[in-house]
N, C-alpha and C positions, 0 to 999 in steps of 0.2 A: 397912276392908277393902283389901288390895293383891295384887296377882297379879301378876307379872313370868315371863312364861315368853321363852328366845331360844335359837335353835339356829345351829351351824355345822355344815355337811359337807364332803367333798372335794370335786375336780371327776367322784369313781369314784362319786358317787350315785346310787344306782337310781331310776328316774321315781317307781314309787309312794312311794319315803321321802322327798317332796319337803315341804316346811314348806309350808301351805297356811292363806290366811288369809280371812276375808269369813265375813260369813254369822253363824246362829247358833252362839253358845260365843267366838265370835271379834271380830269387828266386824260386827255388827249392823246396822248403816247402810250395809252394803257386800254386793253381791251375794254371794251362797255359791260360794267357794272363787274371788273374782276373782281373789287374789293368789298368788304362789309364788315359790320357789325353792332356793337352796343356803344360806340366810341370811334370819333372820328375827326379828322381835323383838316381842312384844306387853306392854302395859301394862295393866293394868286396875284402876281405882280407883275405891272405892264407900263410901258413907255410909249404912251402914242403920239405920233405928230404927222401934221398935214402934207402929206408929198406932192407934187403937181402930177395930172392925172387929164388923160381927153374929155373934152370937153363933145356932147352928144348934142345936135339938135331935136328936136321933135314940135315942129309948125314956130309958133314963137317963144315955146319956151327953150330952155339952154339947160343941164346940168352944171352942178358948179363943176371948177377946174382941177377938183384936189379928191384923194381919198386919204384915207387917215390908215398909218402904217402902225401897226402893234408890236413891237418883239415881247416876249413874255417870258416868266416862267411859273411853274406851278409845282408847289410840292404838296400832298397828300400821304395819309396815315390810316389807319381803320384797326379797332383792336375788339378782343373781344366775341368772333361770330356767334350767330344767333342761330340757335337749332332747324332742321330744318327746311335752309337755308339753301342756295348753290355759294355764298359770298363766303370769301374765307379772309379773313385776317391782311394786312399787309402787311409781307415780312420786311419791315425797315418802312423809312419815310419811300414813298415814290416819288421822281423828278419827270418835269416836262420841259423842255425848252420848246417854244413854237415863235408863229408870224402870225398877228391876223390883220387882215384889209377889211374896212370899212366903209362902205359907198353909199351917200348920199343918208349917212346916221342910220342905215336902215338895214342892209344886207351886209352879213358878214362870212367873209372867207377865212379858214383857222387849219395852219399845218402844224402837228403837235408832234415832238423824237420822244419817245423814251428812252432815258439816258439807262434804264433796269432793261426794259424789253430791247433795245435798241429797230426798233418799230417805228415809221412815220405813216400816221394817220392825217384824213383831211375830211374837215368839213363843211357846210353851205349852212345856216340859217339866219334868221331874223335878228337883229342886232338885240341883245341881251335887255337894252332898257324896256323894249316893246312885248319880252316874254309874260307880262303880268297882265297884258288884254289879249292875248292869243288865249 
């Protein structure tokens, strides 16, 4: 799965409309919303594969016997910081390597290691496919 996002804005951009990267949903290996500006790009590539997992029973219902593992890499960049915001331009391209695990196609656990920060961050969320309805 590949996801590419980018944004370009004019000098008249309102501060609350700045593009921000960092943390859950973008670059998990960096701090939450560490980077921002009038220009931004994010590329996320992951390889998704089912692997065996325990089956749970709840009365007559049973969960599937697999989870989806998704090793991934993400690259992000921002430029032209917006005045009166706490975000700064990224000093070059930021890179996160990580592993996601999805269960029931709904719940996602994710760990990401920032190559520049040398920090590992973990997140738990509903799978991205459900974000629009939440």
